[in-house]
C-alpha positions as CSV (number, residue, x, y, z in Angstrom):
1,M,7.2,15.0,2.4
2,K,9.7,13.3,0.4
3,V,9.7,9.7,0.4
4,E,12.5,7.5,-0.4
5,R,12.1,4.3,-2.7
6,S,13.2,1.3,-1.3
7,Y,12.3,-2.3,-1.8
8,G,12.6,-5.6,0.6
9,I,12.3,-3.5,3.9
10,L,10.4,-5.2,6.3
11,A,10.8,-2.8,9.2
12,R,11.6,0.7,9.3
13,E,12.1,3.6,12.3
14,P,9.1,6.0,11.7
15,S,9.7,9.4,10.7
16,S,9.1,11.9,13.6
17,N,8.3,15.7,14.2
18,D,9.6,14.7,18.1
19,H,12.9,16.6,18.5
20,L,13.8,14.3,21.5
21,A,12.8,11.2,19.6
22,N,15.1,12.3,16.4
23,L,18.0,12.9,18.6
24,S,17.4,9.8,20.4
25,E,17.6,7.9,17.3
26,E,20.7,9.6,16.0
27,L,22.5,8.9,19.6
28,A,21.5,5.1,19.3
29,T,22.7,5.0,15.6
30,R,25.9,7.1,15.3
31,G,26.8,7.5,19.0
32,F,26.4,11.1,18.6
33,A,24.3,14.2,17.6
34,V,24.4,18.0,17.8
35,I,21.6,20.2,19.3
36,E,21.6,23.6,18.4
37,D,21.0,27.2,19.9
38,V,20.9,26.0,23.4
39,L,23.3,28.8,24.8
40,S,22.7,32.6,23.6
41,E,25.3,34.9,22.3
42,S,25.7,36.4,25.6
43,E,25.7,33.6,27.3
44,V,28.5,32.1,25.4
45,A,30.7,35.4,25.7
46,R,29.8,35.0,29.5
47,Y,30.7,31.4,29.9
48,N,34.0,32.0,27.7
49,Q,35.2,34.8,30.7
50,M,34.0,32.7,33.5
51,L,35.7,29.7,32.1
52,D,39.2,31.7,32.0
53,D,38.7,33.1,35.4
54,V,38.2,29.6,36.9
55,Y,41.0,28.5,35.3
56,Q,43.4,31.2,36.7
57,L,41.7,30.2,40.0
58,Q,42.8,26.7,39.7
59,C,46.5,27.7,38.4
60,D,46.8,29.7,41.9
61,E,45.6,27.1,43.9
62,I,48.4,24.4,42.9
63,A,50.9,27.1,42.6
64,G,54.1,25.7,44.0
65,L,53.2,22.1,43.4
66,G,54.5,21.7,39.8
67,H,52.9,22.9,36.2
68,L,49.7,21.4,35.2
69,R,51.6,20.2,32.0
70,D,53.6,17.9,34.4
71,I,50.4,15.5,34.7
72,N,48.8,16.2,31.4
73,D,46.3,18.8,32.9
74,E,47.3,21.9,31.4
75,D,44.3,23.8,30.0
76,I,41.8,21.7,31.5
77,V,39.4,23.5,34.2
78,R,37.7,21.1,36.7
79,L,34.6,20.8,37.9
80,P,34.1,25.1,37.5
81,L,30.4,24.8,38.9
82,A,32.4,24.4,42.3
83,Y,34.0,27.9,41.5
84,N,31.1,29.5,40.0
85,P,27.5,28.5,41.0
86,E,26.5,29.8,37.0
87,F,28.2,26.3,35.6
88,I,25.5,24.8,37.7
89,E,22.7,26.4,35.4
90,M,24.8,24.8,32.4
91,A,25.1,21.5,33.9
92,A,21.3,21.6,34.3
93,A,20.6,23.1,30.8
94,P,17.0,21.8,30.2
95,A,17.7,20.6,26.6
96,V,20.3,18.2,27.7
97,I,18.4,17.2,30.8
98,E,15.2,16.0,29.0
99,L,17.5,14.1,26.5
100,A,19.2,12.2,29.5
101,K,16.2,11.4,31.3
102,R,14.8,10.1,28.1
103,E,17.7,7.9,27.4
104,M,18.5,7.0,31.2
105,G,15.5,7.7,33.3
106,E,15.0,10.2,36.1
107,S,17.5,9.5,38.3
108,L,20.8,11.2,37.0
109,V,24.1,12.2,38.7
110,L,26.8,14.6,37.0
111,L,29.9,12.2,37.1
112,M,32.1,15.2,35.5
113,Q,31.9,18.8,34.5
114,N,35.2,19.8,32.5
115,G,36.3,23.2,30.8
116,V,38.6,22.9,27.9
117,I,40.8,25.4,26.7
118,N,41.8,24.6,23.1
119,R,45.0,27.0,21.9
120,P,45.9,27.3,18.6
121,D,48.5,24.8,17.2
122,R,48.7,23.4,20.7
123,L,48.6,19.3,21.2
124,Q,46.3,18.6,24.1
125,F,46.0,15.4,25.9
126,Q,42.4,15.0,24.6
127,T,43.8,14.8,21.0
128,S,44.1,11.3,22.0
129,W,41.2,8.8,20.9
130,H,39.3,8.1,24.3
131,R,36.1,7.2,25.8
132,D,34.4,9.0,28.7
133,L,34.0,5.9,30.4
134,N,37.9,5.8,30.1
135,Y,39.8,2.5,30.2
136,Q,36.4,0.5,29.6
137,H,36.2,-2.2,27.1
138,W,33.0,-3.3,27.3
139,V,29.4,-1.7,25.9
140,C,26.0,-2.4,26.8
141,S,22.8,-2.2,24.9
142,K,21.2,0.5,26.8
143,M,22.9,4.0,27.5
144,I,24.1,4.3,31.0
145,C,26.1,7.4,30.4
146,M,25.9,10.1,28.2
147,S,28.3,13.6,27.4
148,A,27.1,17.0,26.5
149,L,29.9,19.0,25.0
150,F,29.0,22.8,25.4
151,C,30.7,24.7,22.3
152,L,31.7,28.3,23.5
153,E,33.2,28.7,20.0
154,D,32.3,27.2,16.8
155,F,33.4,23.6,16.2
156,N,35.1,22.8,12.6
157,P,37.8,21.7,10.7
158,E,39.9,25.1,11.9
159,T,39.0,25.2,15.1
160,G,39.9,21.9,15.8
161,G,36.2,20.4,16.1
162,T,35.5,16.7,17.9
163,H,36.2,13.6,16.0
164,F,34.2,10.9,16.6
165,L,34.2,7.3,15.6
166,P,30.4,6.6,14.2
167,A,29.0,3.7,16.2
168,S,31.8,2.9,18.3
169,H,29.5,2.9,21.3
170,K,28.3,-0.8,20.1
171,F,31.8,-2.6,20.3
172,E,34.0,-3.2,22.9
173,N,37.6,-2.7,21.2
174,F,38.9,0.3,19.6
175,P,39.3,-0.3,15.7
176,S,42.1,-0.6,13.6
177,Q,44.1,2.9,12.9
178,A,43.3,2.5,9.2
179,L,39.6,2.1,9.7
180,A,39.5,4.8,12.1
181,D,41.3,7.5,9.9
182,K,39.0,6.2,7.7
183,I,35.7,6.6,9.1
184,A,36.2,9.6,11.5
185,V,33.5,12.3,11.5
186,A,34.0,15.8,13.1
187,P,30.6,17.3,12.9
188,L,30.2,20.9,12.5
189,A,28.7,22.9,15.6
190,K,28.0,26.7,15.9
191,K,29.0,28.3,19.4
192,G,26.0,27.7,21.5
193,S,25.3,24.3,20.4
194,V,25.7,21.4,22.5
195,I,27.2,18.0,21.3
196,V,25.6,14.7,22.8
197,F,27.2,11.7,22.5
198,N,27.2,8.2,24.4
199,A,30.1,7.9,26.9
200,M,31.0,4.9,25.2
201,T,31.7,6.3,21.6
202,F,35.4,6.8,20.9
203,H,36.3,10.1,20.3
204,R,39.3,13.0,20.3
205,A,39.9,16.6,20.4
206,G,41.1,18.1,16.7
207,V,44.1,20.6,16.7
208,N,43.1,24.0,16.8
209,T,44.7,25.7,13.7
210,S,42.8,28.9,13.8
211,S,44.1,32.3,15.3
212,G,42.1,32.1,18.5
213,I,41.1,30.1,21.6
214,R,38.4,27.4,21.2
215,R,36.5,26.6,24.5
216,A,34.1,24.1,25.6
217,V,32.6,22.6,28.7
218,N,31.9,18.9,29.0
219,H,29.5,17.2,31.2
220,V,29.4,13.4,31.7
221,I,25.8,12.4,33.0
222,G,25.2,8.9,34.5
223,V,23.1,6.3,36.1
224,P,23.8,6.7,40.0
225,I,25.7,3.2,40.0
226,L,28.8,5.3,38.4
227,S,30.5,7.2,40.6
228,Q,31.8,10.8,40.3
229,Q,35.6,12.1,39.5
230,I,35.3,14.6,42.0
231,D,33.2,14.8,45.1
232,V,30.8,17.2,44.1
233,P,28.9,17.5,47.2
234,S,32.0,17.8,49.3
235,M,33.2,20.9,47.2
236,L,30.0,22.6,47.2
237,K,29.0,21.7,51.0
238,K,25.6,23.0,51.1
239,P,22.9,21.3,48.4
240,P,21.1,23.8,46.3
241,E,17.4,24.4,47.1
242,D,16.0,22.6,44.3
243,T,15.9,19.2,45.2
244,W,16.3,17.4,41.8
245,I,19.3,19.2,41.0
246,A,21.1,18.6,44.3
247,N,20.6,15.0,43.6
248,Y,22.0,15.4,40.3
249,L,25.0,17.1,41.5
250,G,25.5,14.1,44.0
251,F,23.8,14.8,47.4
252,R,21.2,11.9,47.4
253,W,23.8,9.2,45.5
254,N,26.9,10.0,47.3
255,P,28.3,7.5,49.6
256,A,27.0,7.7,53.3
257,P,30.0,7.8,55.6
258,S,28.0,5.4,58.3
259,V,25.6,3.3,58.7
260,C,23.6,6.2,61.3
261,E,23.9,8.7,58.5
262,W,22.2,6.4,55.4
263,R,19.4,5.6,58.1
264,Q,19.1,9.2,59.1
265,R,18.9,9.9,55.2
266,K,16.0,7.4,54.8
267,F,14.2,8.9,58.0
268,S,14.5,12.2,56.3
269,A,13.1,11.2,52.7
270,V,10.3,9.3,54.4
271,T,9.3,12.5,56.5
272,K,9.5,14.7,53.3
273,A,7.4,11.8,51.7
274,S,4.8,12.1,54.4
275,H,4.1,15.6,54.0
């Protein structure tokens, strides 16, 4: 093992063969990391096609209301899992959920799932710097929200990979533009990889200068004190059979519509626990 020479260091994070521990350290230090080979080539191809199909369905839904461009929502696929259950499998990918549990505990809720279709030489709304907890200018010592961006194409300078400001999850304000331009990093990620990051880390999409479309699906996973962008249980109607997945999708954490309903849920939970 290579040992770096040093002096004057009184404490150091230990090296580890634990993949999750290494990802956790990278998230804590830089605010982002890459998990490789989460999806196979066949899965990537299937999700690419399904994402296009769902986007067409959503465009048909709002036909007559106006163009998505008018509300800065063009080429964004909102909550595809409500249109195709295979996206639930993506949202619950073990490699991502294991890391999320390590960072935030067992009680998690999927706050958002958005597909992104980045077309060549088109400036998207997502190319603006932002946090995935939008409009928040505060930070906390412990992660309360993690994003998981599934890469359905290679992320590189040509396809418009996502840019991050390292360690910006530790500082409330956006830095000066001069510093942002200087320190911005766009990690390379092959298709099938997942870029995970603290949702408080400032980031933006790059401009796709390649000849093809770059697709991705982002997930924002948080602790249950945070609310969903779109009411997932209302869209799905029926919870999945897997209790943990149902809870994760919000069926446990969704606000009860009445006092009686809240108590009925508690009675149901007690009954299940007693059996």
